[in-house]
N, C-alpha and C positions, 0 to 999 in steps of 0.2 A: 291646612290650617286656615281659619277665617282671617280675613284682612282686618287686623286690629287697629289700623290707622283710621278706621271709621269712628273709633271712640275719640271724642274730643280730648285733645292733649297728647295723643300718641302720634309721633312724627314718623316712626318706622318700627318694624318688628321682623323677627325671624325666629324660627325654631331650630334647635340643634339636638341631634341624637348622637351621643358619643362625641367624636371629633368632627362630625359632618353636619353641614347645613341640610335640613330636611327639604326635599324637592318642593318647589312652588310655595315655600313658606315665607319668603322675603317679600315685604311690602314697604313702601315708603322709603325713607332715608335713615340709615343708621350711620352714626359717626365713625370716624376713622378707626380702622383696624379692629372692629368689633369681632370679626370672625377669628382673629388670631388670639384674642384673650378670653373668649367666652368660657373655655374649659378651665382656665385659671380661676375665674370668678367663682364658678360653682364649687371647685375644690377648696378655695379660700373660705367661702361661706360655710362649708361643711366643717372645716377645721375650727373656725371661730366658734360656731354653734356647739361643737363637741367640747371644746375647751371651757366654754362658759356653762356647760351642762344644760343647754337649752333644748336638747332633742334635735331632730332633723330640721335643717334650715329649709324654709319654703319660699323666702323672698329676700332679695338683696337689692338695696337702692344705693346708688352712688350719685352724689350731687356736688356741683360747684355753682358758681354764679351764672355761668353760661350754659350749663348742661345738666340734665338728669337722665340716668339710665336705670332701668328696672329689669331685674332678672327674676323670673318666676321659675323655681326649681320644682320639677315634677319627676315622677318615676318614668324612665324611658326617654324623656326629652325635656329640654329647658327652653323657655321662651324669653328672648331678649327684646326689650322695647326701648327706643329712644323717645323721651318725653319732652314736652315744652319745658323750658327752664323754670317757669313759675307755677306750673299746674300742681294741684294737690295729688301727690303720688299715691296716697292711701286710697282716695276715691277711684283713681284710675286702676290701681291694682285690684280693687274689689270688683270692678266691672270686667277686667280682663279674666279674673278667676271665674266669674260667672259664665263667661263665653267659652272657656276652655273645657 
């Protein structure tokens, strides 16, 4: 996977397939315990999207004052990115999707 930390606003990234980190996909810095909860996030996004009759979930953003995390859901693998707290996540997500 390309090093997505070259995109302004991306602090760290990694790709996951199933329960496993994809070899050589981790770049930059991801916040604490990202590997342990990535699977939960994709499952939760799928359940919420299904319950709201939205169709398949493609993107999940979690934000607080200090942190933003973006999960791009794809067939076969998911991409997790730690973003700068104040960056426009929509613009960053669009750029990430173009590069994937």
